[in-house]
C-alpha positions in Angstrom: 40.1 128.1 203.4 42.0 124.9 204.4 41.6 123.6 208.0 43.7 120.9 210.0 43.1 119.9 213.5 45.8 118.8 215.8 43.8 117.2 218.8 46.6 117.2 221.4 45.7 120.8 222.1 42.6 121.3 220.0 44.7 123.6 217.4 43.1 125.1 214.7 45.6 125.8 211.7 44.0 128.0 209.1 45.3 129.1 206.1 44.5 132.9 205.7 44.1 133.0 202.2 42.5 130.6 199.7 45.9 129.2 198.7 46.4 125.4 199.2 49.9 126.1 200.6 51.4 129.1 202.5 55.1 129.0 203.3 55.6 131.7 206.2 54.4 130.1 209.2 53.4 132.8 212.1 51.8 131.1 215.2 49.7 133.0 217.4 49.4 131.7 221.2 46.0 133.6 221.9 43.8 133.5 224.8 40.2 134.4 223.8 38.9 132.6 226.8 39.1 133.0 230.8 39.9 136.0 233.0 42.6 137.5 230.6 40.6 137.4 227.5 39.6 141.0 227.6 43.4 141.7 226.9 44.4 138.5 224.8 41.4 139.0 222.3 42.2 142.5 220.8 45.8 141.7 220.6 45.4 138.6 218.7 42.7 140.4 216.4 45.1 143.0 215.4 48.1 140.5 215.1 45.9 138.4 212.6 44.4 141.2 210.8 47.3 142.6 209.8 49.0 139.6 208.4 45.9 138.8 206.6 46.0 142.3 205.2 49.4 141.4 203.9 48.2 138.2 202.2 45.3 139.9 200.5 47.0 143.0 199.5 50.5 142.0 198.9 50.5 138.3 198.5 52.2 138.0 201.7 55.8 139.0 202.5 58.3 138.9 199.6 56.1 136.9 197.5 55.3 134.1 200.2 52.2 133.8 201.6 51.7 133.8 205.6 49.9 130.9 207.3 48.7 131.8 210.9 48.6 129.2 213.4 46.2 130.3 216.2 46.5 128.1 219.5 44.4 128.8 222.6 46.5 129.0 225.9 43.7 130.7 228.4 46.9 132.5 229.5 48.0 129.1 231.2 51.6 128.5 231.1 51.3 124.7 230.5 48.7 125.1 227.8 51.2 127.6 226.2 54.1 124.9 226.2 51.6 122.6 224.7 50.8 124.9 222.0 54.4 125.6 221.2 55.4 121.9 221.1 52.3 121.3 218.6 53.1 124.1 216.3 56.8 124.2 216.1 57.0 121.2 213.6 54.6 123.2 211.2 57.7 125.4 210.3 57.0 128.2 212.8 59.2 130.9 212.2 58.6 133.3 215.2 56.6 132.9 218.3 55.0 135.7 220.2 53.9 134.2 223.7 51.9 137.3 225.1 52.8 135.9 228.6 55.5 136.1 230.8 55.2 132.9 232.4 54.9 131.1 229.2 58.1 133.1 227.9 60.0 131.8 230.7 59.2 128.1 229.8 60.0 128.7 226.3 63.4 130.3 226.4 65.4 127.0 226.8 63.0 125.3 224.4 63.2 127.7 221.6 66.8 128.0 222.1 67.5 124.3 221.6 65.1 124.4 218.8 66.6 127.4 217.1 63.2 129.3 216.6 63.2 133.0 217.8 60.9 134.5 220.3 59.6 138.1 220.2 58.5 139.1 223.8 57.6 142.6 223.1 57.5 144.7 226.2 57.1 141.5 228.4 59.0 138.4 229.3 62.4 138.1 230.9 63.9 141.5 230.8 67.7 140.2 231.0 67.0 138.9 227.4 67.6 142.0 226.0 71.4 140.7 226.4 71.7 139.3 222.9 74.9 137.7 223.7 73.3 135.6 226.2 69.8 135.1 224.7 70.7 134.7 221.0 67.0 133.5 220.2 65.0 136.0 222.5 64.1 139.6 221.5 61.9 141.8 223.7 62.2 145.3 221.5 61.0 148.0 221.6 61.0 147.9 225.4 60.9 145.9 228.4 59.5 145.8 231.9 62.7 147.5 233.6 62.4 150.2 231.2 58.8 150.8 231.9 59.9 151.2 235.7 62.3 153.8 234.7 60.1 155.7 232.5 57.4 155.8 235.2 59.8 157.1 237.7 61.4 159.6 235.3 57.7 161.0 234.7 57.1 161.2 238.3 60.2 163.2 238.9 59.3 165.5 236.1 56.0 166.1 238.0 57.7 166.7 241.2 60.4 169.2 240.0 63.2 166.3 240.3 62.5 165.5 243.6 60.9 162.0 245.0 62.6 162.1 248.2 60.3 160.7 251.1 57.4 160.3 248.5 55.5 157.0 249.2 55.0 154.8 246.2 53.3 151.6 246.2 53.2 149.0 243.6 50.1 146.9 243.1 51.4 143.8 241.1 49.9 140.5 239.6 51.7 137.9 242.0 53.3 136.2 239.0 56.7 136.2 237.3 55.0 139.1 235.2 54.0 141.4 238.0 57.5 140.6 240.1 59.7 141.7 237.2 59.8 145.5 237.8 60.4 145.2 241.8 64.0 145.1 241.5 64.4 147.9 239.5 61.8 150.0 241.5 64.0 149.1 244.7 67.1 150.4 243.0 65.3 153.5 242.0 64.0 154.0 245.4 67.5 153.9 247.0 68.9 156.4 244.2 65.9 159.0 244.5 65.1 158.5 248.4 61.3 157.5 247.8 59.8 154.9 249.9 58.6 151.9 248.0 56.2 149.2 249.0 55.1 146.3 246.6 51.5 144.9 247.3 50.8 141.5 245.6 47.4 140.5 244.1 46.9 137.0 243.5 45.8 135.4 240.1 43.5 136.3 238.5 42.8 139.5 240.6 39.0 139.6 241.2 39.6 140.1 244.9 41.6 143.2 246.0 39.6 144.7 249.0 42.2 144.1 251.4 45.1 145.5 249.1 43.1 148.7 248.7 42.1 149.1 252.4 45.6 148.8 253.1 46.2 151.5 250.3 43.6 153.7 252.2 45.2 153.1 255.5 48.8 154.2 254.4 47.9 156.7 251.8 50.8 156.5 249.5 51.5 159.6 247.0 51.3 157.3 244.1 50.3 153.8 243.2 51.8 151.9 240.3 50.3 149.0 238.8 51.8 145.8 236.9 48.1 144.1 236.3 46.5 142.2 233.5 43.0 140.9 232.5 40.5 141.5 234.8 42.9 142.6 237.7 43.0 145.9 235.9 39.3 146.5 236.0 39.0 145.4 239.7 41.9 147.6 240.7 40.6 150.7 238.9 37.1 150.2 240.4 38.7 149.7 244.1 40.9 152.8 243.8 37.6 154.8 243.0 35.8 153.3 245.9 38.4 154.4 248.4 38.7 157.9 246.7 42.2 157.3 245.5 43.1 160.4 243.1 43.1 158.8 239.7 45.8 161.2 238.4 48.2 159.4 240.9 47.3 155.9 239.9 49.8 154.8 236.9 49.6 151.4 235.3 52.2 150.0 233.0 51.5 149.3 229.3 49.6 146.1 229.9 47.5 148.1 232.2 46.0 150.8 230.3 43.4 149.5 227.5 39.9 150.7 227.0 38.5 147.6 228.7 40.3 148.3 231.8 38.6 151.7 232.3 35.3 151.7 231.2 33.8 149.2 233.7 34.2 152.0 236.2 32.6 154.7 234.2 33.3 158.3 235.0 35.2 157.1 238.1 38.2 156.1 236.0 38.6 159.7 234.7 42.2 160.7 235.1 43.7 157.3 235.3 47.1 157.0 233.7 49.2 154.4 232.1 52.3 153.7 229.9 52.1 153.0 226.3 54.9 151.6 224.2 53.2 152.7 221.0 51.0 155.5 220.0 47.4 155.1 219.1 45.3 157.0 216.6 43.4 156.8 213.3 46.4 155.3 211.2 46.1 155.0 207.4 46.9 151.3 207.7 43.3 150.6 209.5 41.7 151.7 206.2 43.7 149.0 204.5 42.7 146.4 207.0 39.0 147.4 206.6 39.2 147.2 203.0 41.3 144.0 202.5 40.1 142.0 205.5 36.9 143.3 207.3 35.0 144.1 204.3 35.9 140.7 202.8 34.3 139.1 205.9 37.6 137.8 207.0 38.1 139.7 210.4 39.8 137.7 213.1 37.2 139.1 215.4 34.0 141.0 214.9 35.8 144.0 214.0 34.9 146.0 216.8 38.5 146.3 218.4 39.9 148.1 215.4 42.0 151.0 216.6 42.0 150.2 220.3 45.1 150.2 222.4 45.7 146.4 222.4 44.3 145.9 218.8 47.0 148.5 217.6 50.0 146.8 219.6 48.9 143.3 217.9 49.0 145.0 214.6 52.2 146.8 215.8 53.8 143.1 216.6 52.8 141.7 213.3 54.4 144.7 211.5 57.6 144.0 213.4 57.4 140.2 212.4 56.8 141.3 208.9 59.9 143.6 208.8 62.0 140.9 210.5 61.0 138.5 207.9 61.6 140.7 204.9 65.0 141.6 206.4 65.8 138.1 206.6 64.7 137.6 202.9 67.0 140.4 202.0 70.0 139.2 203.8 69.6 135.5 202.8 68.4 136.2 199.1 65.4 133.8 199.5 61.8 134.4 200.2 61.1 130.9 201.8 63.0 131.6 205.0 63.8 129.5 207.9 63.6 130.3 211.7 67.3 130.8 211.7 67.4 133.2 209.1 64.4 135.1 210.6 66.7 135.3 213.8 69.1 137.0 211.6 66.5 139.4 210.3 65.3 140.3 213.9 69.1 140.9 214.9 69.6 143.3 211.7 66.2 145.1 212.2 65.8 149.0 212.1 62.7 150.7 212.1 62.9 154.3 211.1 60.2 157.1 210.8 60.4 156.9 207.2 59.4 153.2 207.1 56.7 153.4 209.7 55.1 156.4 207.7 55.5 154.1 204.4 53.7 151.3 206.2 50.6 153.7 207.2 51.8 153.6 211.0 53.4 157.2 211.1 54.8 157.6 214.5 53.3 154.4 215.9 56.4 153.8 217.9 59.8 155.2 218.5 62.7 154.6 216.0 65.0 152.1 217.3 67.5 149.1 215.8 68.6 145.7 217.1 72.1 144.4 217.5 73.9 141.3 218.5 74.6 142.9 221.8 71.0 144.6 222.0 68.0 142.8 221.6 65.9 145.3 223.5 65.3 148.3 221.4 64.8 152.0 222.7 63.2 151.3 225.7 61.2 154.6 225.3 57.3 154.8 226.6 54.8 157.6 226.7 52.4 158.4 229.5 48.8 158.6 228.4 45.6 159.4 230.6 41.9 158.5 230.4 39.2 161.0 229.4 36.2 159.4 230.4 34.1 162.2 229.0 35.6 161.7 225.6 35.9 157.8 225.9 39.5 158.0 224.7 43.1 157.9 225.8 45.2 161.2 225.5 49.0 161.1 225.1 50.2 163.3 228.0 53.9 163.2 227.0 56.4 162.4 224.1 58.6 159.3 224.6 60.4 159.3 227.9 63.8 157.8 228.3 64.3 154.7 230.6 67.1 154.4 233.2 69.7 152.6 231.3 72.3 153.4 233.7 70.5 151.7 236.7 69.0 148.7 234.4 72.2 148.0 232.5 74.1 146.6 235.3 71.0 144.8 236.5 70.7 143.2 233.2 74.3 142.1 233.0 74.1 140.5 236.5 70.9 138.8 235.9 71.9 137.6 232.3 75.3 136.4 233.6 73.6 134.3 236.2 71.3 132.8 233.7 74.4 132.0 231.3 76.1 130.3 234.2 73.3 128.3 235.1 72.5 127.2 231.6 76.1 126.5 230.7 76.3 129.4 227.7 79.4 131.0 226.7 78.1 134.6 225.8 78.7 135.9 222.3 77.1 136.7 219.0 75.5 133.9 217.2 77.6 132.5 214.5 75.6 129.9 213.0 
């Protein structure tokens, strides 16, 4: 394994096979340290292990090997930008920032550099408008989709009527946590529920005042847009005040094993969204055989099959499919970032293809177009079974509220286009 070091950001660039040269460069802006490491680590493990498996089993993608560039951001926006600047010159084909704050800073940079961003289920929601954000993709779903999915689930739980219900949102006081507020306000007006956002400052270790407020006001439901240690603390505080866990619902970044296990039995019944299914997928055996058993796991191997490991692997699969589509469109294996952008915009993920990849039903079927970079927007609701120590899917995929979010996306993306001097339209090269 060849190793290079860029001292500006202590970046380790490692070839993921024994070859002296790999042509498909995929950065991993990871965070394995700090208060968000519990979420960042399993995602990166799954992301990298899948790419390593492709190298070991298939020789990469289309005969071209993959080189992973891992750069530690600590979930810090400034460090994330430094990682981007220090890796883009290596031939980076696609970035997965795994941070809304970093994403907001990278959108103008990546657009100018003509390198695509994939902000899977996070980032700037209005980037789903591909005619304004030519270089940003947030398929298969975004934050405003998530808000709609939760409200539709609650409508179903309440015979279609949320009038006069009190719904609180405990949110990370950052660009990430604030993303769903506008959508939830619009949905509150439509369905007649009372909505109250409650901010939690970074990193989220102190929440007693917020949960005392919830104890006083006794909302019918509490939603959560949390990440890292904030989730663990919130679930424990909810248990401390006796809030019914079945009425506490997190988004898909607030529903992993490490979020609930610290509270033990008290977390039983907590619910969250998921943009992808989890289970014993055949692809895990391939990763074990070609990566873990060869001593090349990205971590210690213990995260295999967990919620965020699976999501990281899913993200890597979507990158693989976009690169393969780019190779098909342009008739070359050694593709460029511009070509990968074309592959992402022509992406179509079918049930048959997911099964072929050993990931049957891991996510919904969806396709991407010039106009729509956002995918299906579907999500499931899952619930933590503390006795069994696992998440259980309660629903099939639930539709979002496109009739509500569509106009909001149009409005927000139009404002961005005006500010940035962008003339909306399909990318024409």
